[in-house]
N, C-alpha and C positions, 0 to 999 in steps of 0.2 A: 796389403801384406808388407810389413816392414821388417827386414832382417838385417842382422849384423854379421860380420865375418865369422863369429863363433858358431853361427847356425849352419855354416857351410862345410863343416869338417866331415860330414857323412858322405860316403860314396853314393848314397841314394838321394842326393840333394834334389834331383829333378822330379822326385815324387811330389814336391811342394808345388809344382807348376800346374796350371790347368791343362786339361787335355789339349794337345796342339790343334786338333781339328776344331774343338770348341772355341779356342782362342781366336781363330781366324774365320770361323764359319759365319756366313751372312745371317744364319738363323738364330744366332746368339748375340747378345750385346757384347761388343769387344771389351776385353779386360786390359787394364794397364797395371803392370806390376811395378811397385816402387821399392827401392832399397836404400837403406842408410848405411854407407860404408865409411867408417872412420879412417880406414887404411886398406889398401888393396895392392901393395907393391908385389906381393908374392902370389897373387891370385889372378887367374884368367878363366872366366866362366863364359862358356859359349853354349847356347842352345840353338838348334836349327830345326825349323819347322817346314816340312814339305807342303807346298800348296801348288798344285798343278805344275809339278816338276820345277818349281822355283823355290829358293830357300830364303828364309828370313833369319838373320842372325842378330843376336844381342851379345855384344862382347863387352865384358866388364874387366878393364885392365888399367894399369897405370898409364899406358901409352894412349889409350883412346878416351880416357876420362869417364866419369860417371856423374850423371845428374839425377837428383832424387825425385823431381816431380815436374809437372807442367809449368809451374811458375818460374822455375829456373830456365827452362827453354824459352819462355816468353822474354826473359831478360837478355838473351843472346842477340847480338847485333846483326849477324850475317845470315841472309837467306839466299835463295837462288831462284831465277826465273825458269820455269819449265815450259818453254816454247815447243810447239808440236808441228811446225811447218816442215815436215820431213816424212819420208816413207820408209825409214829404216830404224825407227826408235825401238827400244826394248819394250816389253809389255809393261803396262802402267803399274801393276802390282810390284814388279821388280824395281821400277823407278822410285816408288815410295820407299821401298827398302833401302835403295841407294842413298836417298836423302838421310834416312835415320842412321845408317851405318857410318856415314861421313859426318855425322853430328851437324847436319844442316836442318834445322827444325822450323824454318820459315820457307814457304813456297809461294811463288806468284804464278798464277795461271791467267791466261788472257781471255778465256771464255769459260762458261760453266760446263766443261766437259764431264759428262755423266760418269764415264769410266774412272776418271781421276777422282771425282767426288766419292764414288763408291769405294774405291781402293783406299781412300784416306780415312774411312770410318775406323775409329778406335786407335788411330795413330797419334803420335805426339806432335804432328805437324800443325803449325799455325798457318792458315791459308789466306792468301790474298787473291780474291776472285774478281775477274773483270767482266764488265758489261760491254760487249763488243760495240764498236762505233755504230754499226748498222742497226743495232737494236734500240738505240737511244731515243729516236724520234717517237716510236710507238709507245715506249714507256713514259715519255714526257706527255704525250697527248691523251693517254688513257690510264687512269689510276688502276683499273682492273688489270691492265697489262703489267703494271708494276707489281700488283698483288700476286699475279700468276708467276711472275719471274721469281719473286721471293719465295713463294710456296714451292715451286719446282726445283729451285737451286739452293735454297738456304734451309727453310723449315723442314723439307724432306730429309735433310741430313743432320738436323740438329736434334739432340746434342752430340751425336757421334762424330761430327767434324767440327774442329775448332776454327771458326771463321774469324779473321782479324780485320780485314778491310774489304769493302766492296768498291771497286774502282770503275767509275762511270766514264768510260772513254779513255783512249790512250793517244796522247800527242795530237789533240784536236787544236787546230789553229784557226781562230776566227777570221783571219785575213783571206783564207781560201777554202774554208770548209763550212758549208751551211749548217752542218750538224751542231755547230757551236751554239746556235740559238736554242737548242733543246737540252743542253747538258744540265743546267741548273734545275730546270723543272723535273728532269728525270731523277736527279739526286734527291729532290724534295719528295717525289712520289715514292721512291724506294725507302726513304727515311720513314714516311708515313706507314708503309707496309711493314717495316721492321717494328715500328712503335706499336702496331696492333698486336704484335707478338711479344712485346716488352723486351725487344732485343736492341733497341736503338742506342743504348749505352754500352752494350757489349761489342757490337760490330759497328765500326766507324765507316762512313761513306765519304769518298773523295773522288778525285780525278787525277790522271797522270799527265803532267806537262813535260815539254822539253825546253831546251834553252832558246829555241826559236821564238818564244813569246817575249823575250827580253829585247828592248830597244837599245839598252846600254848595259854592259857587263864589266867594264874595266875603267878605273879600278873597282874592285868588288863593292866598296862602300857606295859607289855611284850607280849600282845596279838598279834598273828600272824597267818596268814592262813597257812595251811599245805602245804608241798611241792607239793603234788598232786593237791591241789586246786588253787595254785598261777596262773598257766597259764590260767585256766578257769575264775577266779574271776578278774584278772587284766584287761582283755579285757572288761569285763562287767563294771568294775569301770570306765574305760576310757569313755565308752558310757555314764554313769551316769554323769560324770563330764561335758562332752560336752553338754548334754541336760539339765543340772541342775536338775536332778531327784534324789530322795532319794533311798537308798538301804533299802529294807524291810527285817527285821530279826525276826524270831520266837524265842522269849526269854522265856524260861521256867525254872525258878528256881526249880520247883518241880522235874523235871527229873535230874537236877544236884544234888539235895539233895539225891534222892533215889539211885543215882549212887555212892555216897560217904558219907553216913551218919556218918561215924566215924570222918571225918574231917570237915564237914559242920554242924554247929549248926542249929537246926530247926528254932530258933528265927531269925537267920541271913537270912534264906530263906523266912520267913513270915513278914519281915520288923519290927520285934519286938525287935531286939537287941538294947541295950542302949549303945551309944558311938561307935566310930569307931574301927575297928580291926587294926592289925599291919600295914596294907598297906593302911589305910585311908578310909575304906569302912564300912558303917553301914548296908548295905543290899546286898544280892546276885544279885538282879536284876541289880543294878547299876554296880556291878563288871562285870557281863556278858556283859552288854551293852557297857561298856567302853573297854572291851577286843576286841570287834568288831571295835570300833572307832580306837583303837590303831593298829589293823590289817589293817584297811583301810588306815591309814597314811603311812604304809609301802609299799603300792602298788599304791601310787599316789592319794589316795582318801581323803585327809585331808579336802576338802571342801564338801564332801558328807554327807548329813544328814541321820540319821537312823530313820526309822519309825518302831515301834515294831508292827509287823503284827499279832502276836499271843502272848498271855501270859495268863496262867490260872492255876487253881489248882483243881484237881478232888475231888468230895465229897464222893466217895465210891470206893471200889475195891482194896484198898491197906492199909498198916499199918497207914500211915499218911494222907491218903485220907479220910478226915472226913468233915462233914458239918461245924464244927467249924473252922478247919484249912482253908477250902476253903473260908468261909466268911471273916476270918481275912485277908487272902491273897488279895482277890479282893478289900476289903474295903481299905486296906493300899496302894495297887497299885494305885487305883483310886486317892486317896488323894495325893500320891507322883507324879503321872503323871500330875495332875492338879496344883500342887503347884508352878510350875515355878522355882523350885530349880535346876532342871537338875541333872547332875551327876558330880562327881569330874573332869572328863576330859571335860565335856561340861556343865558348870554351868550356872545358870540363864536362863533356858529356859524350857518351858513345853515339855513333851514327848508325841508325838502322839502315842497312844497305842490302840490296838484292843484286847478287852477281848475275850478269847477263852473259851467258846463259848456261843451263845445265849441260846441254848437248849441242853439237853442231847440227844445223838444220839445213839439209841438202835441197830443200825446195823454197828457201827464202828468195824473194825477188830482189832486184837492185844490184848494187856493186858486189863483186866477187867476195869481198870480206864478210858480207852479211851471212854467209854460210859457215863461218869459221870462228864464231864467238864461244863455242862450247868449252866447258871445263872437262867434259868427258867425250870420248868417241862413242857414238851411238852403237856401232857394231863392235861387239865384244865388251862394251862399257868400260874400257880401260881409261884411267885418268890421263890427261895430257900432261899434267903437272902434279908434283907432289906438294900438296897444300894442307895446312891445318886450318879448318874453317872457323871453328869456335873453340875457345879455351875454357 
């Protein structure tokens, strides 16, 4: 259904929409309504659909922007991580609505949570789904386990859910985690299971690394994987090259800064530095990202794109973990990722980036800051910062 503004002059405009219960009922195939609006400066169209006392709103206005179809959402750079290590999160259906209302149409989840998958049916979300570290060995050792995982978590929800990447493992380090020996085989088995359903080109398979795999990161052009990581990552990079899949990398300038505050200016970490430093960088995010690109080139991965699967700044729990610093970081990161400027080693391209994270998670272990990376407060779902996520 494609409409222009001339079709919306009637007060009975809402009679064109499907029955609200049908639109969101699990017994019907969800419907997506697409509009072509050449101009909408004087219009603000809102419909609210009650589902289990929650409301889903679609607002079409000059301030919140309008996107005509799924392809446009796919082109957006900014997504967010939906971590669930908390006991005070809002209902998942409400969370899906929050993503869409805030024009965040890419979501990363760390495990195949069935409630999240069910609530994502018919939405415009592009989903990054994780294979938990603890499941990797069984999937690697038994192809039937991989087939079952794909059947239960992908095929069961296809085509209703738009899967983007399957992430086999998060931040696995071969120097101290024996799971590393199973990652490649698990990726291959899941690929085979997807291929059986002819989905291997639609859904890409990867893994998510952190900066700890690098043995050298400065200057960025000298970026290289550590000696212990090279055998592990080289085989994975070969798989990514052959399947034309990206490498996912968790890039956190915050942790780099607190690890070396004497040598890293805070403004450099927050995208506030004026002018480039001695090696041609204006911010730490680009320096970290390019060090991974340089490392990839050294193991045969010059064609591999990097997706930033996590990046964030905590608002409490540490000396520089403040509301103001977090707001500054997120705002500047969003603008940079969306700018199309790229990095010095990969100029002229937007950077697909997943903000970490959608909510504070009050049960995250580790340092106090781990519980304060959220863009939104889970209780009341109020935003911590006023941000424009995608333009």
